[in-house]
Backbone bond lengths (Angstrom), bond angles and torsions (degrees), N, CA, C in turn:
res aa  C-N    CA-C-N  psi(-1)  N-CA   C-N-CA  omega(-1)  CA-C   N-CA-C  phi
1 M - - - 1.458 - - 1.520 113.38 -
2 E 1.267 115.75 -4.64 1.457 121.36 175.83 1.524 113.00 65.50
3 I 1.322 116.92 30.36 1.458 119.85 -179.46 1.523 109.68 -81.67
4 S 1.333 116.82 128.13 1.465 121.07 -178.85 1.519 110.65 -67.34
5 K 1.326 116.46 136.97 1.455 121.55 177.39 1.526 111.34 -103.76
6 T 1.309 117.66 -2.32 1.461 120.11 -173.11 1.523 113.01 -109.99
7 K 1.312 117.70 -21.62 1.459 120.08 -177.65 1.527 109.45 -120.56
8 R 1.310 115.06 125.11 1.450 118.40 178.46 1.518 109.33 -154.80
9 V 1.321 115.84 136.25 1.456 121.85 175.13 1.522 107.12 -114.33
10 V 1.322 116.73 119.90 1.458 120.98 -179.32 1.519 108.59 -99.39
11 W 1.330 115.79 117.35 1.457 121.43 -178.40 1.526 110.15 -110.56
12 D 1.320 115.34 146.62 1.457 121.07 164.52 1.527 105.96 -87.98
13 E 1.326 116.28 103.50 1.463 120.18 -172.61 1.521 113.02 -66.99
14 T 1.330 116.89 -11.05 1.464 119.62 176.50 1.528 111.34 -93.84
15 G 1.329 116.16 -4.50 1.459 120.04 -175.46 1.518 113.95 -86.82
16 Q 1.326 115.31 166.41 1.464 122.28 -178.02 1.525 111.57 -68.93
17 D 1.332 116.85 -36.35 1.467 120.04 -178.73 1.525 111.11 -62.02
18 Y 1.328 116.07 -42.51 1.461 119.66 -179.59 1.528 110.33 -66.31
19 A 1.327 115.95 -41.81 1.463 120.03 179.14 1.529 110.61 -61.15
20 M 1.335 116.74 -40.02 1.461 121.06 178.71 1.530 110.52 -67.12
21 F 1.330 116.23 -40.39 1.465 120.89 178.74 1.527 110.56 -61.00
22 V 1.319 116.70 -46.77 1.470 121.06 -179.60 1.525 110.69 -63.87
23 K 1.329 116.41 -38.70 1.462 120.38 178.91 1.526 110.95 -63.49
24 E 1.329 116.86 -47.23 1.467 120.85 179.77 1.524 111.10 -64.27
25 L 1.314 116.15 -36.62 1.460 120.76 177.84 1.523 110.15 -64.68
26 G 1.326 115.77 -40.32 1.463 120.24 176.97 1.517 111.95 -63.98
27 N 1.330 116.27 -40.50 1.468 120.23 177.62 1.525 111.11 -62.99
28 L 1.335 115.82 -40.44 1.465 120.56 178.76 1.524 110.68 -62.33
29 R 1.324 116.30 -43.86 1.469 120.05 179.88 1.524 110.95 -63.67
30 T 1.320 115.97 -39.22 1.464 119.88 179.68 1.521 110.99 -63.84
31 R 1.329 116.28 -41.92 1.465 119.95 178.67 1.527 111.09 -64.45
32 V 1.310 115.86 -39.72 1.471 119.85 178.81 1.522 110.04 -61.12
33 D 1.320 116.70 -46.11 1.466 120.61 -178.41 1.524 111.95 -65.92
34 G 1.341 116.44 -29.26 1.457 119.14 -177.04 1.515 114.83 -88.51
35 D 1.332 116.93 -27.57 1.466 120.58 -171.14 1.523 114.70 -105.10
36 W 1.326 118.29 -10.48 1.458 121.02 -173.85 1.526 110.92 -118.46
37 T 1.320 115.69 158.54 1.464 119.86 173.11 1.527 108.65 -69.70
38 R 1.332 116.46 166.85 1.460 121.19 -178.86 1.537 111.49 -57.82
39 E 1.328 115.75 -43.97 1.468 120.04 -179.17 1.524 111.08 -66.85
40 E 1.340 116.37 -41.70 1.463 120.17 179.63 1.526 110.69 -66.91
41 A 1.340 115.84 -41.90 1.464 120.17 179.63 1.530 110.79 -61.43
42 F 1.327 115.97 -39.11 1.468 120.33 177.52 1.529 110.30 -57.77
43 D 1.324 116.20 -49.03 1.465 120.39 -178.56 1.527 111.79 -61.62
44 V 1.339 116.07 -40.12 1.469 119.82 -178.31 1.528 110.77 -68.69
45 H 1.343 116.84 -44.21 1.470 119.56 178.87 1.527 111.19 -62.86
46 M 1.332 116.90 -37.60 1.464 120.34 176.74 1.529 110.63 -63.53
47 E 1.320 116.21 -41.47 1.466 119.97 -179.43 1.527 110.92 -67.53
48 I 1.334 116.82 -41.80 1.471 120.09 176.52 1.525 109.61 -59.57
49 G 1.325 115.58 -45.43 1.458 120.21 179.52 1.519 112.73 -60.55
50 R 1.329 116.37 -41.78 1.466 120.13 -179.63 1.531 111.43 -63.43
51 V 1.330 116.42 -41.66 1.467 120.16 179.58 1.531 110.30 -65.31
52 L 1.327 116.79 -45.42 1.462 120.82 179.08 1.526 111.05 -61.97
53 Y 1.324 116.30 -40.65 1.466 121.07 179.33 1.524 111.00 -64.46
54 E 1.332 115.28 -40.20 1.464 119.82 -179.62 1.521 111.30 -60.77
55 Y 1.337 115.62 -33.05 1.454 120.39 178.19 1.531 111.99 -91.87
56 Q 1.334 115.76 12.44 1.462 123.76 176.66 1.526 113.30 61.39
57 L 1.323 115.91 29.34 1.463 121.32 172.36 1.531 107.10 -92.10
58 F 1.333 115.19 69.80 1.456 121.45 -167.60 1.528 113.59 -65.51
59 K 1.325 116.57 -37.12 1.463 119.61 -177.96 1.526 111.11 -63.84
60 E 1.318 116.18 -44.76 1.464 119.87 -179.90 1.528 111.47 -74.66
61 A 1.328 116.83 -34.45 1.468 119.76 175.64 1.522 110.04 -61.15
62 L 1.330 116.13 -39.67 1.467 120.81 179.91 1.523 111.36 -59.63
63 V 1.330 116.55 -40.26 1.470 120.02 178.64 1.525 110.15 -58.88
64 S 1.325 116.39 -45.10 1.472 120.29 -179.66 1.521 111.60 -63.56
65 F 1.327 116.87 -43.71 1.466 119.68 -178.87 1.527 111.48 -68.64
66 K 1.329 117.06 -33.16 1.469 120.19 177.00 1.528 110.84 -66.34
67 I 1.329 116.65 -39.22 1.467 120.18 176.12 1.523 109.45 -62.50
68 A 1.330 116.16 -42.96 1.464 120.78 178.54 1.528 111.09 -62.01
69 C 1.340 116.92 -36.98 1.472 120.87 176.64 1.525 110.99 -60.81
70 E 1.329 116.14 -40.02 1.467 120.26 179.54 1.526 111.22 -68.36
71 L 1.327 116.39 -35.77 1.463 120.36 -178.83 1.526 112.01 -73.24
72 Q 1.331 116.82 -37.08 1.475 121.72 -178.75 1.530 108.45 -136.40
73 P 1.352 118.37 77.46 1.462 120.96 -173.64 1.525 114.96 -63.17
74 V 1.337 117.51 -23.01 1.468 119.53 -177.75 1.529 112.11 -95.80
75 D 1.318 117.31 2.64 1.464 120.78 177.31 1.531 108.73 -82.39
76 V 1.296 116.22 131.75 1.465 121.78 -176.09 1.526 112.14 -68.12
77 R 1.318 117.28 -39.74 1.461 122.01 -166.95 1.527 115.62 -60.21
78 P 1.345 119.73 -46.65 1.465 117.12 -178.59 1.525 113.26 -65.46
79 H 1.348 117.42 -34.77 1.466 119.90 176.99 1.528 110.45 -64.54
80 F 1.334 115.43 -43.18 1.461 120.56 179.07 1.528 110.82 -62.06
81 R 1.339 115.94 -46.66 1.468 120.11 -179.34 1.527 111.45 -66.56
82 A 1.329 116.40 -38.92 1.464 119.91 177.86 1.526 110.16 -63.32
83 G 1.329 116.25 -39.51 1.460 120.14 177.09 1.516 112.10 -60.58
84 N 1.323 116.60 -41.63 1.464 120.66 177.97 1.527 111.28 -61.98
85 C 1.334 116.34 -41.89 1.470 120.41 178.61 1.528 110.94 -63.17
86 L 1.330 115.72 -46.57 1.462 120.37 -178.65 1.523 111.13 -61.65
87 Y 1.325 115.94 -40.36 1.466 118.91 178.36 1.528 110.22 -63.80
88 A 1.329 116.41 -43.89 1.466 120.63 179.78 1.525 111.64 -62.45
89 L 1.336 116.30 -28.30 1.465 121.67 178.87 1.526 112.04 -85.92
90 G 1.333 116.84 0.97 1.460 120.86 179.48 1.515 114.56 82.53
91 K 1.335 116.98 9.53 1.471 121.38 179.86 1.531 108.74 -95.62
92 H 1.317 115.28 73.13 1.457 121.25 -169.74 1.522 113.06 -67.68
93 S 1.324 116.98 -37.43 1.464 119.91 179.92 1.524 111.04 -65.25
94 E 1.334 116.50 -43.62 1.463 120.15 177.92 1.527 110.86 -67.34
95 A 1.324 116.40 -35.94 1.469 120.27 176.81 1.519 109.96 -61.62
96 K 1.335 115.74 -43.22 1.463 120.76 177.76 1.522 110.45 -56.88
97 G 1.336 116.51 -41.82 1.464 120.66 178.92 1.517 112.73 -62.22
98 E 1.325 116.74 -42.85 1.472 120.10 179.94 1.526 111.61 -68.66
99 F 1.323 116.93 -39.81 1.469 119.18 177.77 1.525 110.90 -65.04
100 T 1.329 116.10 -35.91 1.470 119.99 177.41 1.520 110.49 -65.18
101 L 1.332 116.77 -41.99 1.470 120.65 176.80 1.525 110.82 -63.14
102 A 1.327 116.32 -40.53 1.470 120.24 178.06 1.521 110.66 -62.40
103 L 1.327 115.73 -40.52 1.463 120.63 -179.48 1.521 110.98 -65.87
104 E 1.326 115.91 -42.96 1.467 120.25 178.85 1.523 110.85 -63.81
105 A 1.331 116.35 -42.69 1.467 120.28 179.34 1.527 110.79 -63.84
106 A 1.326 116.25 -38.94 1.470 120.17 -179.75 1.521 111.10 -66.39
107 K 1.326 116.62 -40.36 1.461 120.58 -177.94 1.524 111.95 -73.63
108 N 1.329 116.33 -29.08 1.467 120.35 179.99 1.521 112.46 -85.62
109 G 1.334 116.26 -16.53 1.459 120.31 -178.78 1.512 111.65 -91.10
110 S 1.309 114.89 -168.00 1.464 120.18 179.38 1.523 109.48 -81.15
111 N 1.319 115.85 -179.70 1.465 119.92 -178.66 1.527 113.01 -75.66
112 Q 1.337 117.19 8.79 1.468 119.51 177.84 1.527 111.53 -65.82
113 W 1.348 116.91 -19.07 1.456 119.88 -178.10 1.523 112.53 -98.15
114 D 1.321 117.45 5.20 1.463 120.11 -177.23 1.526 112.18 -57.59
115 Y 1.324 116.40 -34.19 1.468 119.97 -177.98 1.521 111.98 -65.36
116 L 1.343 116.71 -25.21 1.457 121.16 -175.89 1.530 112.83 -94.71
117 L 1.334 116.83 -17.39 1.466 120.58 -175.87 1.533 113.89 -54.99
118 P 1.341 119.58 -47.14 1.471 118.27 -179.76 1.524 113.21 -58.06
119 Q 1.338 117.20 -41.20 1.458 119.86 -179.46 1.520 111.56 -69.15
120 I 1.338 117.33 -35.00 1.468 120.15 176.70 1.520 109.89 -62.85
121 H 1.325 116.23 -46.83 1.464 120.53 -179.45 1.526 111.56 -60.41
122 V 1.330 117.05 -44.60 1.461 119.05 -177.09 1.524 110.61 -68.68
123 N 1.332 118.26 -38.98 1.460 120.08 178.71 1.525 111.52 -69.02
124 L 1.344 116.34 -35.87 1.463 119.99 174.57 1.526 109.55 -62.93
125 G 1.325 116.37 -43.36 1.461 119.92 178.06 1.512 112.29 -60.14
126 I 1.328 116.94 -41.72 1.466 121.48 179.08 1.530 110.52 -64.13
127 A 1.343 116.69 -42.25 1.465 120.77 179.07 1.526 110.87 -65.09
128 L 1.322 116.99 -42.21 1.465 121.15 178.00 1.526 110.80 -62.26
129 E 1.320 116.09 -41.32 1.467 120.05 178.85 1.525 110.53 -63.93
130 A 1.330 116.64 -40.06 1.468 120.61 178.48 1.522 111.71 -63.91
131 E 1.335 116.23 -27.99 1.464 121.69 178.41 1.531 112.31 -86.62
132 G 1.323 116.39 -1.07 1.457 119.85 -179.05 1.512 114.28 82.57
133 E 1.331 116.93 8.69 1.469 121.46 179.47 1.533 108.51 -91.89
134 Y 1.317 115.27 70.62 1.463 120.73 -168.94 1.528 113.30 -68.63
135 K 1.326 117.12 -40.28 1.469 119.16 -179.81 1.524 110.80 -64.81
136 A 1.329 116.22 -41.15 1.468 120.10 177.01 1.527 110.28 -65.38
137 A 1.332 115.98 -36.05 1.469 120.19 177.96 1.522 110.49 -63.67
138 V 1.327 116.43 -43.52 1.466 120.44 178.35 1.522 110.25 -59.72
139 K 1.332 116.32 -43.44 1.470 120.55 -179.54 1.527 111.13 -61.99
140 A 1.337 116.67 -44.72 1.469 120.77 -179.95 1.523 110.89 -63.12
141 L 1.318 116.22 -39.97 1.464 120.28 -177.97 1.525 111.68 -75.23
142 E 1.334 116.85 -30.94 1.468 120.00 173.20 1.524 110.30 -62.16
143 E 1.324 115.54 -42.48 1.463 120.39 177.91 1.525 110.10 -63.11
144 D 1.316 115.64 -38.54 1.457 120.30 179.39 1.528 111.08 -63.05
145 I 1.322 116.06 -44.98 1.465 120.43 179.95 1.524 110.83 -66.39
146 F 1.338 116.09 -33.61 1.463 119.88 176.12 1.529 110.32 -61.92
147 L 1.344 115.69 -40.04 1.463 120.58 -179.56 1.526 112.12 -73.73
148 K 1.324 115.82 -34.51 1.467 120.27 -175.75 1.529 108.47 -142.64
149 A 1.315 115.25 87.02 1.466 121.26 -171.31 1.521 113.59 -62.65
150 N 1.331 117.84 -22.82 1.471 120.66 -177.38 1.526 112.82 -98.57
151 Y 1.331 117.38 19.30 1.463 122.01 -178.52 1.536 108.47 -83.89
152 V 1.317 116.76 98.09 1.464 121.99 -173.44 1.524 111.69 -63.08
153 D 1.336 117.47 -44.31 1.462 120.54 -177.19 1.523 111.65 -61.43
154 A 1.331 117.19 -35.45 1.463 120.50 178.41 1.525 110.41 -64.37
155 H 1.324 116.77 -40.88 1.464 120.45 176.57 1.529 110.52 -61.48
156 C 1.326 116.30 -43.43 1.463 121.28 -178.99 1.527 110.87 -62.31
157 D 1.336 116.67 -46.43 1.461 120.98 -179.93 1.525 111.39 -66.26
158 M 1.331 116.93 -38.78 1.462 120.53 179.15 1.528 110.73 -65.12
159 A 1.321 116.89 -40.89 1.464 120.40 178.11 1.525 110.85 -61.25
160 S 1.327 116.71 -40.72 1.467 120.78 178.48 1.523 111.06 -63.69
161 A 1.337 116.73 -40.28 1.463 121.02 178.43 1.528 110.77 -66.94
162 L 1.317 117.10 -39.92 1.467 121.06 177.47 1.523 110.68 -62.56
163 H 1.327 116.39 -40.49 1.466 120.14 176.67 1.525 110.26 -62.01
164 A 1.322 116.53 -39.11 1.464 120.72 -178.43 1.527 112.25 -63.70
165 I 1.344 117.43 -30.17 1.475 119.82 178.60 1.527 111.24 -94.80
166 G 1.334 116.64 7.23 1.455 120.65 173.61 1.511 116.41 89.63
167 D 1.324 117.18 5.48 1.466 120.37 -179.70 1.533 109.15 -93.54
168 D 1.330 115.50 70.05 1.461 120.48 -172.62 1.525 113.23 -67.88
169 E 1.325 117.20 -37.79 1.466 119.22 -179.15 1.530 111.00 -63.91
170 K 1.338 116.15 -41.23 1.466 119.64 177.42 1.532 109.69 -66.99
171 A 1.338 115.98 -36.52 1.467 120.08 178.13 1.527 110.53 -61.08
172 V 1.332 116.73 -41.94 1.466 120.83 177.85 1.523 110.26 -60.45
173 Q 1.331 116.40 -43.03 1.470 120.75 179.82 1.527 111.35 -60.57
174 V 1.343 115.91 -42.97 1.467 120.02 -177.94 1.527 110.50 -70.13
175 F 1.333 116.95 -39.97 1.467 119.56 174.37 1.529 110.51 -58.95
176 Q 1.331 116.00 -41.30 1.455 119.89 -179.45 1.523 110.97 -64.48
177 Q 1.335 116.60 -38.23 1.471 120.38 176.26 1.527 110.34 -60.68
178 A 1.343 115.69 -39.02 1.468 120.04 178.03 1.526 110.56 -64.50
179 L 1.323 116.62 -41.44 1.467 120.16 179.15 1.520 111.78 -68.09
180 D 1.324 116.34 -32.21 1.466 119.14 175.97 1.527 110.45 -62.59
181 L 1.348 115.22 -33.35 1.462 120.33 179.21 1.526 111.47 -76.53
182 K 1.342 115.64 -39.46 1.467 120.08 -178.24 1.532 109.04 -146.94
183 P 1.322 117.77 90.90 1.472 121.69 -173.32 1.525 115.36 -59.96
184 S 1.321 117.90 -24.22 1.468 120.19 -176.38 1.529 113.07 -103.53
185 H 1.331 117.89 17.46 1.466 121.35 -178.70 1.529 108.91 -69.78
186 V 1.324 116.94 110.46 1.463 122.23 -171.92 1.525 112.12 -61.94
187 D 1.332 118.48 -44.78 1.463 120.56 -177.92 1.522 111.53 -61.87
188 V 1.327 116.38 -41.24 1.466 120.38 179.34 1.526 109.94 -64.03
189 L 1.321 116.85 -47.91 1.465 121.15 -179.87 1.527 111.22 -60.69
190 Y 1.332 116.60 -44.20 1.465 121.32 -178.18 1.523 110.78 -65.19
191 N 1.335 116.50 -47.69 1.462 120.22 -178.92 1.521 111.89 -67.20
192 M 1.323 116.39 -35.92 1.462 119.85 177.31 1.529 110.27 -66.37
193 G 1.331 116.40 -37.42 1.457 120.08 175.00 1.515 111.40 -60.81
194 G 1.331 116.06 -43.20 1.460 120.16 178.23 1.521 112.31 -62.93
195 L 1.331 116.28 -39.47 1.465 120.62 178.25 1.526 110.72 -63.88
196 Y 1.322 116.26 -45.91 1.468 119.79 178.28 1.531 111.07 -60.74
197 M 1.330 116.84 -37.21 1.467 120.59 177.95 1.524 110.23 -60.50
198 E 1.331 116.42 -46.98 1.458 120.35 -178.66 1.521 111.79 -66.80
199 M 1.330 116.42 -27.33 1.464 120.76 178.51 1.529 111.69 -83.45
200 G 1.347 116.48 -4.78 1.453 120.21 -179.30 1.513 113.93 79.45
201 R 1.323 116.57 13.64 1.470 121.07 179.86 1.534 107.77 -97.37
202 Y 1.329 114.48 74.11 1.460 121.25 -168.67 1.527 113.29 -67.71
203 Q 1.311 117.35 -36.59 1.458 119.51 -179.64 1.521 111.02 -63.70
204 R 1.334 116.12 -42.77 1.463 120.40 178.27 1.528 110.31 -66.11
205 A 1.339 116.20 -38.38 1.466 120.11 177.43 1.522 110.18 -60.41
206 S 1.331 115.63 -44.87 1.463 120.41 179.33 1.524 111.30 -59.70
207 E 1.324 116.41 -39.59 1.467 120.37 179.01 1.530 111.02 -62.27
208 M 1.335 116.37 -40.45 1.469 119.97 179.11 1.525 110.56 -64.73
209 Y 1.343 116.50 -45.00 1.462 119.78 -178.95 1.530 111.52 -66.01
210 T 1.330 116.66 -34.53 1.465 120.01 176.32 1.524 110.44 -62.34
211 R 1.325 116.16 -39.00 1.464 120.12 178.98 1.526 111.18 -68.69
212 V 1.343 116.98 -35.80 1.470 119.58 175.71 1.524 109.57 -62.50
213 L 1.322 116.16 -45.21 1.465 120.75 -177.65 1.519 112.60 -65.91
214 S 1.323 117.02 -25.17 1.463 119.32 176.30 1.525 111.16 -68.66
215 V 1.350 115.31 -23.32 1.465 120.93 178.17 1.524 110.78 -96.43
216 S 1.355 116.39 -41.94 1.470 122.22 -179.01 1.525 109.14 -125.89
217 P 1.329 117.67 79.50 1.473 121.08 -173.17 1.521 114.82 -65.65
218 N 1.320 118.70 -18.69 1.467 120.99 -177.85 1.525 113.10 -101.83
219 H 1.307 116.95 22.97 1.468 121.91 -179.63 1.530 108.04 -86.97
220 W 1.340 116.02 96.52 1.466 119.69 -171.59 1.521 112.81 -64.67
221 R 1.331 117.70 -35.41 1.465 119.64 -178.52 1.536 110.79 -65.24
222 V 1.325 116.05 -35.92 1.465 119.63 177.63 1.527 109.80 -66.31
223 Q 1.345 116.17 -38.83 1.466 119.58 176.55 1.525 110.68 -58.84
224 L 1.329 116.00 -42.32 1.463 119.94 179.07 1.522 111.08 -65.17
225 N 1.325 116.22 -45.36 1.460 119.60 179.85 1.523 111.14 -62.49
226 E 1.326 115.65 -37.82 1.462 118.75 177.99 1.525 110.17 -64.39
227 A 1.328 116.70 -38.41 1.464 120.03 178.21 1.527 110.91 -61.29
228 V 1.324 116.46 -44.47 1.467 120.76 179.00 1.525 110.49 -63.48
229 A 1.336 116.16 -42.66 1.464 120.68 -179.88 1.529 110.85 -63.59
230 L 1.326 116.28 -43.64 1.463 120.41 179.80 1.524 111.21 -64.70
231 L 1.325 115.94 -38.21 1.463 119.58 177.60 1.525 110.10 -64.12
232 G 1.343 115.39 -41.97 1.462 119.51 177.96 1.513 112.28 -63.33
233 A 1.334 116.09 -30.75 1.468 121.11 179.93 1.526 112.08 -84.74
234 G 1.345 116.45 0.47 1.460 120.26 179.38 1.513 114.19 83.95
235 E 1.331 116.95 10.34 1.471 121.39 -179.19 1.533 109.59 -94.40
236 T 1.342 115.35 70.78 1.465 120.66 -173.21 1.525 112.58 -61.04
237 K 1.307 116.58 -43.77 1.466 120.73 -178.47 1.523 111.14 -61.55
238 E 1.332 116.23 -45.50 1.460 120.57 179.42 1.524 111.19 -67.99
239 A 1.337 116.58 -33.15 1.468 120.49 178.09 1.530 110.37 -63.07
240 K 1.339 116.22 -42.52 1.469 120.30 177.91 1.528 110.79 -63.10
241 R 1.334 115.92 -39.22 1.469 119.93 178.84 1.521 110.40 -61.47
242 A 1.348 116.42 -44.45 1.466 120.65 -179.74 1.525 111.07 -63.29
243 L 1.345 116.45 -38.11 1.461 120.23 177.88 1.527 111.02 -64.55
244 K 1.317 116.59 -41.23 1.467 120.16 178.34 1.526 111.01 -62.26
245 E 1.329 116.26 -38.84 1.464 120.21 177.72 1.523 110.45 -63.86
246 A 1.334 115.90 -40.54 1.466 119.74 178.85 1.520 110.72 -64.19
247 L 1.343 116.31 -38.74 1.463 120.87 179.33 1.521 112.31 -62.71
248 K 1.318 116.54 -30.72 1.464 120.44 178.74 1.527 111.64 -68.56
249 I 1.326 114.79 -26.19 1.465 119.97 -173.93 1.519 111.80 -90.32
250 T 1.340 116.63 -38.09 1.465 118.76 -173.93 1.519 110.82 -151.53
251 N 1.332 115.41 156.99 1.463 121.83 173.29 1.526 109.98 -125.63
252 W 1.324 116.69 29.98 1.455 120.91 -174.67 1.529 111.28 -66.73
253 V 1.324 114.06 162.42 1.463 120.96 178.87 1.523 110.78 -59.52
254 E 1.338 116.74 -35.96 1.460 120.38 -179.42 1.519 111.22 -60.27
255 L 1.324 116.58 -33.41 1.459 120.22 178.32 1.522 109.93 -65.46
256 H 1.327 116.69 -43.28 1.463 121.23 178.75 1.521 110.51 -61.02
257 D 1.335 116.35 -42.99 1.464 120.69 179.86 1.521 111.32 -62.78
258 T 1.335 115.76 -40.01 1.465 119.71 -179.74 1.521 111.03 -67.38
259 V 1.331 116.79 -42.35 1.466 120.76 178.28 1.524 110.07 -61.49
260 S 1.341 117.00 -42.02 1.461 121.01 178.02 1.521 110.67 -60.74
261 H 1.338 115.34 -39.67 1.466 120.60 178.21 1.530 110.52 -64.54
262 L 1.321 116.70 -42.03 1.468 120.74 -179.75 1.532 111.10 -62.31
263 K 1.325 116.69 -36.85 1.462 120.39 -178.93 1.523 111.96 -65.51
264 Q 1.352 115.66 -24.29 1.461 119.84 -179.14 1.520 112.66 -84.68
265 L 1.350 116.99 -12.06 1.469 120.56 -177.26 1.536 111.38 -76.65
């Protein structure tokens, strides 16, 4: 979704500072609409939206992208950006609508939008999955992989959607395709480990978690999952070792809950 993890402004939306910020932002938008041509105003609103989005001010970024949509309804970019904002705000159904509009605009336009098509498809798939429309999500992600066969994240998301509809064997195949593209992809390895756990294939799950730890050795949750997987595989001694490693990293409440769960197995 391209959400920035490094820049964020946290506002108290009931406070005076936030109200003043929104007011000044509104004044800026009004000046843009009054002083610039339609094409220039579109570019400025898009730029304002991008800056706001980068700082994770999704609600205000959405306003800018919606204005841009009105100025250039057949342009793919504002619909795509608006969809990202809506998804970040938890409005998955509305996000799905914007991604669909972006997709339609891209297909009806020239090939200038070809570079954006794979990302539109994958974000649409993610939104569909969030709405519980797993079969539609699989279809969108299949189209994405067709457009960009080496798109690892699309494979990962498609595998998750396949698991959601109960097609675990196909999900394993798609995860494996992702690993063939990027063997050290942590999200793929972690999610594949989780899938193997749910399938009762504990030894394979343990292998996935071991590979994650080779890349991120201080990932305490992976240590815990590996302990559970090893216990399921009958490797009690190794399970205890993994738990001890997790204890070195964290003493969080979640660790206590997991240990309590292990004692009941």
